[in-house]
C-alpha positions as CSV (number, residue, x, y, z in Angstrom):
1,M,147.9,-82.4,71.7
2,P,147.4,-85.1,69.0
3,T,144.6,-87.6,69.5
4,I,144.3,-91.1,68.2
5,V,140.7,-92.2,67.6
6,V,139.6,-95.8,67.9
7,E,136.2,-96.8,66.6
8,V,134.6,-100.2,67.5
9,M,131.4,-101.6,66.2
10,P,129.4,-104.8,66.9
11,K,130.1,-107.6,64.4
12,P,127.4,-107.7,61.7
13,E,126.0,-111.0,62.9
14,I,125.6,-109.7,66.5
15,L,122.2,-108.3,67.4
16,D,122.3,-104.6,68.4
17,P,119.3,-103.9,70.7
18,Q,120.5,-100.3,71.4
19,G,120.7,-99.6,67.7
20,K,117.3,-101.1,67.1
21,A,115.8,-99.0,69.9
22,I,117.3,-95.8,68.4
23,A,116.0,-96.8,64.9
24,N,112.5,-97.3,66.3
25,A,112.6,-93.9,68.2
26,L,113.8,-91.8,65.2
27,P,110.5,-91.6,63.3
28,H,108.6,-90.7,66.5
29,L,111.0,-87.8,66.9
30,G,110.5,-86.6,63.4
31,F,113.6,-88.1,61.8
32,T,112.6,-90.2,58.8
33,G,114.4,-92.0,56.0
34,F,116.6,-94.2,58.2
35,S,116.2,-97.9,57.8
36,S,118.5,-99.1,60.6
37,V,121.0,-98.0,63.2
38,R,124.1,-99.7,64.6
39,Q,125.6,-98.3,67.8
40,G,129.3,-98.5,68.4
41,K,132.0,-97.1,70.6
42,R,134.6,-94.3,70.1
43,F,137.7,-93.9,72.2
44,E,139.9,-90.8,72.0
45,L,143.5,-91.4,73.2
46,T,145.4,-88.2,73.8
47,V,149.0,-88.4,73.0
48,D,151.9,-86.6,74.7
49,G,154.2,-85.5,71.9
50,E,154.3,-86.7,68.3
51,V,152.2,-89.6,67.0
52,T,154.8,-92.1,65.6
53,E,154.1,-95.3,63.7
54,E,155.2,-97.2,66.8
55,L,152.6,-95.4,68.9
56,L,149.9,-96.0,66.3
57,E,150.7,-99.7,66.4
58,S,150.5,-99.7,70.2
59,A,147.0,-98.1,69.9
60,R,146.0,-100.8,67.4
61,T,147.1,-103.5,69.8
62,A,145.3,-101.8,72.7
63,A,142.2,-101.5,70.5
64,A,142.3,-105.2,69.6
65,E,143.2,-106.5,73.1
66,M,141.6,-104.1,75.5
67,L,139.2,-101.6,74.0
68,S,137.1,-104.2,72.1
69,N,135.7,-107.6,72.8
70,P,136.9,-109.6,69.7
71,V,134.1,-112.2,70.2
72,I,131.3,-109.7,69.4
73,E,133.1,-106.5,68.2
74,D,135.3,-105.4,65.3
75,V,137.8,-102.6,65.5
76,V,136.7,-100.4,62.5
77,S,139.4,-97.8,62.5
78,V,142.4,-96.4,64.4
79,T,143.2,-93.0,63.1
80,V,144.9,-89.7,64.1
81,A,142.3,-86.9,64.5
82,E,143.2,-83.7,62.8
83,D,141.5,-81.3,65.3
84,L,139.1,-82.2,68.1
């Protein structure tokens, strides 16, 4: 079945304490070369049938109105996944 993937990230001006904690932990676990981390959210919406432009628009609306908090988050992308 097709899947629509919605990715949401904190707005750049919003502090990201989870991302900062991950960034601080990476070198202690042997992962070097990363200067910062931002943690976001990913939603996978499984579709019954074909993904139409109307259905994609509905997913974009759901992403903007329900899956994200527009005060502190940006919807980065709404795409159709090839294979999950």
